[in-house]
C-alpha positions in Angstrom: -0.6 31.4 93.2 -1.6 34.0 90.7 -1.4 36.6 93.5 2.1 35.4 94.4 3.2 35.7 90.8 1.8 39.3 90.6 3.6 40.2 93.9 6.9 38.8 92.6 6.5 40.7 89.3 5.7 43.9 91.2 8.6 43.4 93.5 11.0 42.8 90.6 9.7 45.9 88.8 10.1 48.0 91.9 13.5 46.6 92.5 14.6 47.4 88.9 13.0 50.9 89.0 14.8 51.6 92.3 18.0 50.3 90.8 17.5 52.4 87.7 16.9 55.5 89.8 19.9 54.8 92.0 22.2 54.3 89.0 21.0 57.4 87.1 20.2 59.6 90.1 22.8 62.2 89.0 21.5 62.4 85.5 18.0 62.6 86.6 18.8 65.3 89.1 20.7 67.4 86.5 17.8 66.9 84.1 15.3 68.1 86.7 17.4 71.1 87.5 17.8 72.0 83.8 14.1 71.7 83.2 13.3 73.9 86.2 15.9 76.4 85.0 14.4 76.4 81.5 10.9 76.9 82.8 12.1 79.7 85.1 13.9 81.4 82.3 10.7 81.1 80.2 8.7 82.7 82.9 11.2 85.5 83.4 11.4 86.1 79.7 7.6 86.4 79.5 7.5 88.8 82.3 10.4 90.9 80.8 8.5 91.0 77.5 5.4 92.2 79.3 7.4 94.8 81.2 9.1 96.0 78.0 5.7 96.3 76.3 4.3 98.3 79.2 7.4 100.6 79.2 7.1 101.0 75.5 3.4 101.9 75.8 4.2 104.4 78.6 7.0 105.9 76.4 4.7 106.2 73.4 2.0 107.8 75.6 4.6 110.2 77.1 5.9 111.1 73.7 2.4 111.6 72.4 1.6 113.9 75.3 4.8 115.9 74.8 4.2 116.1 71.1 0.6 117.3 71.7 1.8 120.0 74.1 4.5 121.1 71.7 2.3 121.4 68.7 -0.2 123.3 70.9 2.6 125.7 71.7 3.4 126.1 68.0 -0.3 126.7 67.2 -0.4 129.4 69.9 2.6 131.1 68.3 0.8 131.2 64.9 -2.4 132.5 66.5 -0.5 135.3 68.4 1.6 136.1 65.4 -1.6 136.7 63.4 -2.8 139.1 66.1 0.5 141.0 66.1 0.9 141.4 62.3 -1.8 144.1 61.9 0.0 146.4 64.5 3.3 145.7 62.7 1.8 146.6 59.4 0.3 149.8 60.7 3.6 150.9 62.1 5.5 149.9 59.0 3.1 151.8 56.7 3.7 154.9 58.9 7.5 154.7 58.6 7.8 153.3 55.0 4.7 154.4 53.1 5.2 153.3 49.5 1.5 154.0 48.6 1.8 157.7 49.5 4.8 158.1 47.2 3.0 156.3 44.4 0.0 158.6 44.9 2.2 161.7 44.7 3.8 160.5 41.5 0.4 159.8 39.9 -1.7 162.7 41.0 0.9 165.4 40.9 2.8 164.2 37.9 1.9 167.3 35.8 3.0 169.6 38.6 6.4 168.0 39.2 9.6 168.8 37.4 11.7 166.0 35.9 14.2 166.3 38.8 11.3 166.1 41.4 9.9 163.0 39.7 13.4 161.4 39.6 13.8 162.2 43.3 10.5 160.7 44.2 11.2 157.6 42.2 14.6 157.2 43.9 12.9 157.6 47.3 10.3 155.0 46.3 13.0 152.7 45.2 14.8 153.0 48.6 11.6 152.7 50.6 10.3 149.7 48.7 13.5 147.7 49.1 13.9 148.8 52.7 10.3 147.9 53.5 10.6 144.4 52.1 13.8 143.8 54.1 12.4 145.3 57.3 9.4 143.0 57.0 11.6 139.9 56.8 13.7 141.0 59.9 10.8 142.1 62.1 8.4 139.2 61.3 11.3 136.7 61.7 12.2 138.3 65.0 8.6 138.4 66.2 7.8 134.8 65.4 11.2 133.5 66.8 10.6 135.5 70.0 7.1 134.1 70.4 8.4 130.5 69.8 10.8 130.9 72.7 8.1 132.5 74.9 5.4 129.9 74.3 7.7 127.0 74.6 9.1 128.4 77.8 5.6 128.7 79.1 4.8 125.1 77.9 7.9 123.8 79.7 6.3 124.9 83.1 2.7 124.1 82.3 1.5 120.4 82.4 -1.1 119.0 80.1 -4.4 120.0 81.6 -6.4 117.4 79.6 -4.2 114.5 80.8 -3.2 115.8 84.2 0.5 115.3 83.3 3.2 117.1 85.1 5.1 119.9 83.5 8.6 119.3 82.0 10.1 121.5 84.7 9.1 123.5 87.8 9.4 127.2 88.6 10.9 128.3 91.9 7.9 130.5 92.6 5.3 127.7 92.3 2.8 127.1 89.6 2.7 129.4 86.5 -0.6 131.3 86.6 -2.5 132.3 83.5 -2.0 136.0 84.4 1.8 135.6 84.4 1.7 133.7 81.1 -0.4 136.5 79.5 1.9 139.2 80.9 4.9 137.5 79.2 3.1 137.1 75.9 1.9 140.7 75.9 5.5 141.9 76.6 6.9 139.8 73.8 4.3 141.0 71.4 4.8 144.7 72.3 8.5 144.3 72.2 8.3 143.1 68.5 6.6 146.3 67.5 9.1 148.4 69.5 12.0 146.8 67.5 10.4 147.9 64.2 11.8 151.5 64.0 15.4 150.3 64.4 14.9 147.7 61.6 13.3 150.2 59.2 16.0 152.9 59.7 18.8 150.4 59.4 17.2 148.9 56.2 16.8 152.4 54.7 20.5 153.2 55.4 21.6 149.9 53.9 19.6 150.4 50.7 20.8 153.9 50.3 24.4 152.7 50.7 24.0 149.8 48.3 21.7 151.3 45.7 22.8 154.9 45.8 24.1 154.9 42.2 21.4 152.6 40.8 19.2 154.3 38.2 15.6 153.4 37.5 16.6 152.7 33.9 19.1 150.1 35.1 18.2 146.5 34.1 18.3 143.6 36.6 17.4 140.0 36.7 15.9 138.2 39.6 19.4 137.0 40.5 20.7 140.5 40.4 18.1 141.9 42.8 18.7 139.0 45.2 22.4 139.9 45.1 21.4 143.5 46.0 19.3 142.2 48.9 22.3 140.1 50.1 24.6 143.1 50.1 21.9 145.1 52.0 21.7 142.2 54.5 25.5 142.4 55.1 25.3 146.1 55.7 22.3 145.8 58.1 23.7 143.0 60.1 27.0 144.7 60.5 25.3 147.7 62.1 22.3 146.2 63.9 22.5 143.2 66.2 19.1 141.6 66.3 19.9 139.2 69.1 20.7 142.2 71.4 17.5 143.8 70.3 15.4 140.7 71.1 17.1 140.2 74.5 16.0 143.7 75.7 12.8 142.3 77.2 12.7 144.1 80.6 12.0 142.4 83.8 8.7 142.9 85.7 8.4 145.8 88.2 5.3 144.4 89.9 7.1 141.8 91.9 6.0 138.8 89.8 8.8 136.5 90.6 7.9 133.8 88.0 7.7 136.4 85.3 11.1 137.7 86.2 12.5 134.1 86.0 10.9 133.6 82.6 12.3 136.8 81.2 15.8 136.0 82.5 15.5 132.6 80.9 14.3 134.2 77.7 17.3 136.6 77.6 19.7 133.7 78.4 18.4 131.8 75.5 18.4 134.6 72.9 21.9 135.8 74.0 23.5 132.3 73.6 25.8 131.5 70.7 23.6 128.5 69.8 20.6 130.8 69.3 22.8 133.0 67.1 23.4 130.0 64.8 19.7 129.2 64.8 18.8 132.9 64.1 21.1 132.9 61.1 19.3 129.8 59.7 15.9 131.3 60.3 16.9 134.5 58.5 18.4 132.5 55.6 15.1 130.6 55.2 13.0 133.8 55.5 15.0 135.6 52.7 14.8 132.5 50.6 11.0 132.7 51.0 11.2 136.4 49.9 13.2 135.3 46.9 10.6 132.7 45.9 7.8 135.2 46.1 9.8 137.7 44.1 10.5 135.1 41.5 6.7 134.4 41.2 6.2 138.2 40.8 8.6 138.3 37.9 6.3 135.9 36.1 7.3 135.3 32.5 10.3 137.5 33.0 12.0 135.2 35.5 15.3 134.9 33.6 15.1 138.2 31.8 16.7 141.5 32.8 14.0 144.2 33.4 14.2 147.9 34.4 14.5 148.7 38.1 11.4 150.9 37.7 9.4 147.7 37.0 11.0 145.7 39.8 10.0 148.3 42.5 6.2 147.6 42.2 6.9 143.8 42.4 8.9 144.4 45.7 6.0 146.5 47.1 3.6 143.7 46.2 5.8 141.0 47.8 6.2 143.0 50.9 2.5 143.2 51.2 2.1 139.5 50.8 4.6 138.8 53.5 2.4 140.7 56.0 -1.0 139.6 54.8 -2.3 137.1 57.3 -4.9 135.9 54.9 -2.3 135.1 52.2 -0.8 131.5 52.3 2.6 133.1 51.6 2.4 135.2 54.8 5.8 135.0 56.4 4.5 134.6 60.0 2.6 131.4 59.0 5.5 130.0 56.9 8.1 130.6 59.6 6.3 128.4 62.2 6.7 125.5 59.7 10.5 126.0 59.1 12.5 123.1 60.6 14.9 125.5 62.3 12.0 127.3 64.1 10.4 123.9 65.1 13.7 122.6 66.4 14.3 125.7 68.4 10.9 125.5 70.0 11.4 121.8 70.8 14.7 122.4 72.5 13.3 125.3 74.6 10.3 123.2 75.5 12.4 120.3 76.7 14.7 122.5 78.7 17.6 121.7 76.3 18.2 118.5 78.4 16.6 115.9 76.2 17.1 114.8 72.7 14.1 116.3 70.7 14.0 113.2 68.4 14.3 110.4 71.0 11.8 112.2 73.1 9.3 111.9 70.2 8.4 115.6 70.2 9.2 116.1 66.5 10.2 113.8 63.7 13.7 113.8 62.1 
C-alpha cells in the first residue's frame, strides 16, 4: 500500500512537472537561449580582452624596438659629430684665425702705428663675429645632415639584437656596412667642404653690417644680438644652405644602394618641409649662441659695454661652441633640440607614420 501511494505521488509529480514544462515551454526556451547567449558573449568578451592585451603588448614591444633603434641613430649622430668637429675647427682656424690677430696686436704693438692698430682691431672685430656665425651655420648643417643620414640608414637596417625587420626595404637588397660607412664618410666630408662658403659669406655680412661700427661704440647684449640678426638676414639672402647640403654627389663605383640613399637624402633636404625645419634649427642654434654670450657678459648683462670688450667674449663663445668637451658644445646640444629629434624620427619612419602614435618619441 505504501508502495502504491509512493507511485501515485511520483506519477502526480511527474504529471504536474510535465504540465508545467508544457505550459511554460516558450518561456523556458527563451530563458535557455538568453543564458546561452550571455555565456557566449562572456566567452567572446574574455577572448577579445585577451587579444587586445596581446596586441597592446606587441604594439608596446614594437614601439620599444623602434624607440631603441631611433635613439641608437641619434647616439651615432652625436658620436660622429664629435669626430667631425676637430676637422671643422682646424679648417675654421685656418680661414678665420682670431688668435693670430691677437698675437700681432700684443707682440707688435710698439711697432704698429695708430692706423695699423685700428685696422687690425677692425679686422679682428669682423673675423670674431664672422667666425661665431660660421660656427653656428656649419655645425647646424653638419648635425642636421648626419641626422638625416643616420636615420635613413636606420630605416633600412633592422634591429640586430631583436632580429626585427627594417622599417623599409632597399631595391638593391640588404644595406651592407660598407655602404653605410661610405654614406657617413661622404656626409662628414661634405660638411667640411661647405665651411669655406659659410666663412666667406659670414665675413661679407659682418663687413656690410658693422662697416661703420667703431671699437669705442657701446652695445648691450640685446644690441649685439640684433647685429647678429642683421648679419643672418644678409647671409641667408646670399647663401642657400639647403642647396649646399643637397650637393652630396652620387657614387661612381656602381653601388646602387648608396645612390638610392643619396637621392633620398637630396629629396629630403630639398623639400619645403625641410626648409621649415632648417629655419627652426637655425633659430634654436642662434638662441643657444645668445645664451652663451649672455653668460659671457657676466655682471654686465644689462649694461652697454665697448665693442672692443665684446670681441673677446665672442671669440670665447665661438670656441665653446666647437669644444666637444664643453657641455655647451653646439653639436651635442643640437641633437637634443626637439626640431632635430622630430626630423630624425620622420626620416626614420619614412614619413609615413605618426612619430608620436608609433611611440618613437614623446610629445
